[in-house]
N, C-alpha and C positions, 0 to 999 in steps of 0.2 A: 441518462444513465440506466434507467429501468430496463431499456432494451438490452444493454450490455449485461446487466445482472441476470436476466432471464437466459440469454444465450450462453453465458459462462457457466451458469448453474447446470444447464443441460449438458454442456460439453465436459465439465469436470466432475459431475456427479455429486455435487453438494448443493445445499439449499440456496435459494436466492438471498435469504437473509445473511447466510454465512459469506456469500460473495460480496454483498453490500458492506458488511462489517470489514472484511479484508480490504476491499477497495477503498473504503473510507479511511482505514488505518494507513494505507499506503499514501493516499492523497494528503492526509494529515502530516505525514512525514515530509512529503514534498513541500507542503505549505510552510512547515517549520524551518526547513533547511533552504528553501528557495527565496526568490525575490518576491516581495509582497505584490508589486505591480504585475509581475508575470502571473502569479497565482490568481489575482483578481481578474486578469484577462482570460485565463483558463475557465474560471467559474462563470464569466459572462458569456463565453462561447459554448460552453457545455452545460446545459441545464441539468441540475441534479448533483453537481460537484459539491456545492456547499452543504446540501442535505446529507450526502454521503459522509462528509467530514463530521457533521453534527452527530450522525448516527454512531460514528466511531467514538466520539466523545462520550456518548451515553452508554456504550458497551462496557461491561465490567473489565477491570484490569486483569491481565494474565500473569502477573507476578514476574515480570522481567523477560518473558519470552522463552524461558527455558524450563517451564513447569511452574506450578504455583507455589505459594508459600514462601517461607524464609529462604530455602535453598535457591529457588528460582530468582528471588530478589538479589541475593548475594552474588550469584553467578552473573546476573545482568549488570550489577554495579562493577564487578571485576572486569567484565568485557568492556564496559564504558571506560574504565580506567586505562585500558591498553589500546583504546581507539577502535574497538570492534563493536561498539554499541549499536551503530546503525544497522549492521548486518544481523546482529542478535535480535534487535527489535523487529526487523523485517521477517526473519525466520520465525519469530514468535507469532506474528500475525498469520502466517501460513499455517502454523501448527494449530492455532486457536480456531481457524476456519475449518480445519479438518482436511486440508489439501495436502496430498502426499508431496514430499520434497522434490520428487522427480517430476512433478507437474508444475512447479513454481515458474520455471522459465517459459513454459507454454502459456501459462496464465498471464504472466507479465507481457509477453509478446501480444497476446490477444487484447489486453488492456491498452497497451501503447498504440496498437493498430487502430483500435476503436477511437481513442482520443485524437490520433493524427487525422482521422477522417472528419473530425469535427472542428479542428483548430487551424488557424492560418499561420503561414511563415514558419520560423524556427522556434516558436514558442515552446513546444514540448521538449525539444532538444536543450534549450536553455534551462528549463526546469530540471530535466534529468541530469544535466551536467553538475548541478548543485547537490545531487544525492548519489555519490559514487557507489555506495553499497547497492543501491537499486539498479543503477546503470550497469554495474558489473554482472548482475544476475541475468541481464538481457543477452549477454554473450558477445 
């Protein structure tokens, strides 16, 4: 994963640590929403996946993804109540990393392409199918 962090940081103009945190947060979402066996297979085939998720666990919370504090938390809970929580959480990860919203699709495409080059079969597709908010951002 370190190879991806360095390449993405250079391409998108943000620090490797910000890319690591963003990637870890996205992988954490995939792990939470996906099949445990599929995620374990991903982690076995791509060294650094578990470390990225652990790094996301250590990062400070962003207050619901719509800004910090009480307002961000309230808006995040409201979005969860209407079923938009996944997209709000993901948008919050991009915002926290300092990635411009117009770059989100390009970043996700880069991440998916990198992971596809490391895994076998339809593993990545199965995982993405379980995270519709993320899959919809890929276009």
